[in-house]
C-alpha positions as YAML, in Angstrom:
chain: A
units: angstrom
residues:
- id: 1
  name: MET
  ca: [-24.76, 15.73, -153.70]
- id: 2
  name: ILE
  ca: [-28.44, 16.53, -153.18]
- id: 3
  name: SER
  ca: [-30.32, 16.59, -156.45]
- id: 4
  name: VAL
  ca: [-33.52, 18.65, -156.67]
- id: 5
  name: HIS
  ca: [-36.32, 18.54, -159.21]
- id: 6
  name: ALA
  ca: [-38.88, 21.35, -158.84]
- id: 7
  name: VAL
  ca: [-41.87, 22.67, -160.79]
- id: 8
  name: GLY
  ca: [-43.21, 26.11, -159.99]
- id: 9
  name: ARG
  ca: [-43.90, 29.67, -161.08]
- id: 10
  name: LEU
  ca: [-41.44, 32.56, -161.12]
- id: 11
  name: THR
  ca: [-42.23, 35.02, -158.33]
- id: 12
  name: LYS
  ca: [-40.67, 37.87, -160.36]
- id: 13
  name: ASN
  ca: [-38.47, 38.27, -163.42]
- id: 14
  name: ALA
  ca: [-35.05, 36.62, -163.25]
- id: 15
  name: GLU
  ca: [-32.28, 39.05, -162.31]
- id: 16
  name: LEU
  ca: [-29.43, 38.80, -164.82]
- id: 17
  name: ARG
  ca: [-25.94, 40.02, -163.91]
- id: 18
  name: TYR
  ca: [-22.46, 39.59, -165.30]
- id: 19
  name: GLY
  ca: [-19.50, 39.21, -163.00]
- id: 20
  name: GLY
  ca: [-16.46, 37.35, -161.79]
- id: 21
  name: GLU
  ca: [-13.10, 36.96, -163.45]
- id: 22
  name: GLN
  ca: [-14.63, 35.50, -166.61]
- id: 23
  name: ASN
  ca: [-17.58, 37.93, -166.68]
- id: 24
  name: ARG
  ca: [-20.07, 35.04, -166.49]
- id: 25
  name: ALA
  ca: [-23.81, 35.55, -166.84]
- id: 26
  name: VAL
  ca: [-25.68, 34.76, -163.60]
- id: 27
  name: ALA
  ca: [-29.47, 34.71, -163.22]
- id: 28
  name: VAL
  ca: [-31.10, 34.58, -159.79]
- id: 29
  name: PHE
  ca: [-34.80, 33.78, -159.52]
- id: 30
  name: TYR
  ca: [-37.32, 32.33, -157.09]
- id: 31
  name: LEU
  ca: [-39.80, 29.56, -157.83]
- id: 32
  name: ALA
  ca: [-43.06, 29.26, -155.93]
- id: 33
  name: CYS
  ca: [-43.71, 25.51, -155.80]
- id: 34
  name: LYS
  ca: [-47.14, 24.35, -154.69]
- id: 35
  name: ARG
  ca: [-47.22, 21.90, -151.79]
- id: 36
  name: ARG
  ca: [-49.30, 18.73, -151.57]
- id: 37
  name: THR
  ca: [-51.52, 20.21, -148.87]
- id: 38
  name: LYS
  ca: [-55.17, 21.08, -149.40]
- id: 39
  name: GLU
  ca: [-54.49, 24.69, -148.44]
- id: 40
  name: ASP
  ca: [-52.95, 26.99, -151.02]
- id: 41
  name: LYS
  ca: [-49.41, 26.92, -149.63]
- id: 42
  name: ALA
  ca: [-46.16, 27.18, -151.53]
- id: 43
  name: THR
  ca: [-42.46, 26.67, -150.91]
- id: 44
  name: PHE
  ca: [-40.23, 29.40, -152.31]
- id: 45
  name: ILE
  ca: [-36.95, 28.17, -153.77]
- id: 46
  name: ARG
  ca: [-34.00, 30.39, -154.63]
- id: 47
  name: CYS
  ca: [-32.43, 29.24, -157.91]
- id: 48
  name: VAL
  ca: [-29.23, 30.30, -159.67]
- id: 49
  name: ALA
  ca: [-28.41, 29.64, -163.34]
- id: 50
  name: PHE
  ca: [-25.16, 30.43, -165.14]
- id: 51
  name: ASP
  ca: [-23.92, 31.31, -168.62]
- id: 52
  name: LYS
  ca: [-26.24, 30.59, -171.57]
- id: 53
  name: ALA
  ca: [-28.99, 29.19, -169.33]
- id: 54
  name: ALA
  ca: [-29.00, 32.45, -167.34]
- id: 55
  name: GLU
  ca: [-29.31, 34.55, -170.49]
- id: 56
  name: ILE
  ca: [-32.13, 32.40, -171.89]
- id: 57
  name: LEU
  ca: [-34.07, 32.49, -168.61]
- id: 58
  name: SER
  ca: [-33.85, 36.26, -168.34]
- id: 59
  name: GLN
  ca: [-34.74, 36.83, -172.00]
- id: 60
  name: TYR
  ca: [-37.62, 34.38, -172.48]
- id: 61
  name: THR
  ca: [-39.33, 34.14, -169.08]
- id: 62
  name: CYS
  ca: [-41.14, 36.58, -166.83]
- id: 63
  name: LYS
  ca: [-43.06, 36.75, -163.56]
- id: 64
  name: GLY
  ca: [-45.66, 33.97, -163.35]
- id: 65
  name: ALA
  ca: [-43.98, 31.67, -165.89]
- id: 66
  name: MET
  ca: [-44.19, 27.93, -165.13]
- id: 67
  name: LEU
  ca: [-40.75, 26.29, -165.05]
- id: 68
  name: GLU
  ca: [-39.29, 22.91, -164.27]
- id: 69
  name: VAL
  ca: [-35.73, 23.00, -162.88]
- id: 70
  name: THR
  ca: [-33.25, 20.30, -161.96]
- id: 71
  name: GLY
  ca: [-30.08, 21.00, -160.05]
- id: 72
  name: GLU
  ca: [-27.97, 20.64, -156.93]
- id: 73
  name: LEU
  ca: [-29.16, 21.91, -153.55]
- id: 74
  name: ILE
  ca: [-26.40, 23.76, -151.72]
- id: 75
  name: GLU
  ca: [-26.12, 25.74, -148.50]
- id: 76
  name: GLU
  ca: [-24.56, 29.21, -148.58]
- id: 77
  name: SER
  ca: [-23.67, 31.54, -145.73]
- id: 78
  name: TYR
  ca: [-22.96, 35.25, -145.33]
- id: 79
  name: LEU
  ca: [-22.45, 37.85, -142.60]
- id: 80
  name: ASP
  ca: [-25.35, 40.27, -142.17]
- id: 81
  name: GLN
  ca: [-25.02, 43.95, -141.22]
- id: 82
  name: SER
  ca: [-24.82, 43.01, -137.53]
- id: 83
  name: ASN
  ca: [-21.93, 40.63, -138.26]
- id: 84
  name: ILE
  ca: [-24.13, 37.59, -137.57]
- id: 85
  name: SER
  ca: [-23.59, 34.52, -139.74]
- id: 86
  name: ARG
  ca: [-26.73, 33.65, -141.76]
- id: 87
  name: LYS
  ca: [-27.39, 30.58, -143.94]
- id: 88
  name: TYR
  ca: [-29.72, 29.88, -146.82]
- id: 89
  name: MET
  ca: [-30.35, 27.10, -149.33]
- id: 90
  name: GLN
  ca: [-30.39, 27.48, -153.11]
- id: 91
  name: VAL
  ca: [-30.54, 25.30, -156.21]
- id: 92
  name: ILE
  ca: [-27.73, 25.55, -158.75]
- id: 93
  name: VAL
  ca: [-29.65, 24.88, -161.97]
- id: 94
  name: ASP
  ca: [-28.28, 22.17, -164.26]
- id: 95
  name: LYS
  ca: [-31.31, 21.91, -166.54]
- id: 96
  name: PHE
  ca: [-34.57, 23.74, -166.94]
- id: 97
  name: GLU
  ca: [-37.65, 23.55, -169.11]
- id: 98
  name: MET
  ca: [-40.26, 26.18, -169.82]
- id: 99
  name: LEU
  ca: [-43.68, 24.57, -169.34]
- id: 100
  name: GLU
  ca: [-45.69, 27.16, -171.25]
- id: 101
  name: SER
  ca: [-45.94, 27.86, -174.95]
- id: 102
  name: LYS
  ca: [-44.16, 30.81, -176.54]
- id: 103
  name: GLU
  ca: [-47.54, 32.49, -177.17]
- id: 104
  name: THR
  ca: [-48.59, 32.13, -173.52]
- id: 105
  name: MET
  ca: [-45.24, 33.56, -172.40]
- id: 106
  name: GLU
  ca: [-45.61, 36.57, -174.73]
- id: 107
  name: LYS
  ca: [-49.15, 37.23, -173.43]
- id: 108
  name: ARG
  ca: [-47.80, 37.04, -169.87]
- id: 109
  name: LYS
  ca: [-45.00, 39.51, -170.64]
- id: 110
  name: GLN
  ca: [-47.45, 41.97, -172.17]
- id: 111
  name: ALA
  ca: [-49.84, 41.54, -169.25]
- id: 112
  name: ASN
  ca: [-47.04, 42.08, -166.72]
- id: 113
  name: ASN
  ca: [-46.23, 45.38, -168.45]
- id: 114
  name: SER
  ca: [-49.81, 46.67, -168.24]
- id: 115
  name: LYS
  ca: [-50.96, 48.25, -164.98]
- id: 116
  name: ASN
  ca: [-54.61, 47.13, -164.82]
- id: 117
  name: TYR
  ca: [-54.14, 43.39, -165.12]
- id: 118
  name: ASP
  ca: [-55.88, 40.62, -163.22]
- id: 119
  name: TYR
  ca: [-52.98, 38.34, -162.20]
- id: 120
  name: ARG
  ca: [-55.34, 35.46, -161.46]
- id: 121
  name: GLU
  ca: [-55.73, 35.14, -165.22]
- id: 122
  name: ALA
  ca: [-51.96, 34.88, -165.66]
- id: 123
  name: ASN
  ca: [-51.89, 31.73, -163.55]
- id: 124
  name: THR
  ca: [-53.69, 29.70, -166.20]
- id: 125
  name: TYR
  ca: [-51.43, 27.39, -168.08]
- id: 126
  name: GLU
  ca: [-52.19, 25.75, -171.37]
- id: 127
  name: GLN
  ca: [-49.68, 22.90, -171.18]
- id: 128
  name: PRO
  ca: [-51.46, 19.58, -170.55]
- id: 129
  name: PRO
  ca: [-50.16, 17.51, -167.61]
- id: 130
  name: MET
  ca: [-47.67, 14.73, -168.31]
- id: 131
  name: ASP
  ca: [-49.03, 11.18, -168.15]
- id: 132
  name: GLY
  ca: [-49.57, 10.19, -164.53]
- id: 133
  name: MET
  ca: [-48.56, 13.63, -163.24]
- id: 134
  name: SER
  ca: [-50.68, 16.53, -162.08]
- id: 135
  name: GLU
  ca: [-50.11, 19.97, -163.60]
- id: 136
  name: PHE
  ca: [-47.80, 20.76, -160.66]
- id: 137
  name: GLY
  ca: [-45.57, 17.71, -161.14]
- id: 138
  name: TYR
  ca: [-47.05, 15.42, -158.48]
- id: 139
  name: LEU
  ca: [-47.99, 11.81, -159.07]
- id: 140
  name: GLU
  ca: [-51.76, 11.60, -159.32]
- id: 141
  name: ASN
  ca: [-53.55, 9.31, -156.88]
- id: 142
  name: ARG
  ca: [-54.96, 6.33, -158.68]
...
């Protein structure tokens, strides 16, 4: 098993669906996780949450929200329209934590609904970094 711990921002709202034999809730979302480089580069991670976690993510988060997820990295494959086998990686979420306050999340939701909004402002986050960690989850150089 490959365990993944990632901190990043939602690239868009989580997509909630219900399906399967047990009509389970499934939320698919992408996290943009900042890299340790000096340039502003990010790695985009596909994440999948199930059941109650999926419902909570879709109800209480929105585009731009800062999340911390922990889960298992798995490889999936599918056949595209040309009948060519394609592969991709995704994280099956075991645990997650919202890293912004409820008030910040509500402001972000309202801002995402307005048309004339400066999204650079939405990237501010009021949660102080954890001891010894930068705001993006990296160990600080000491």
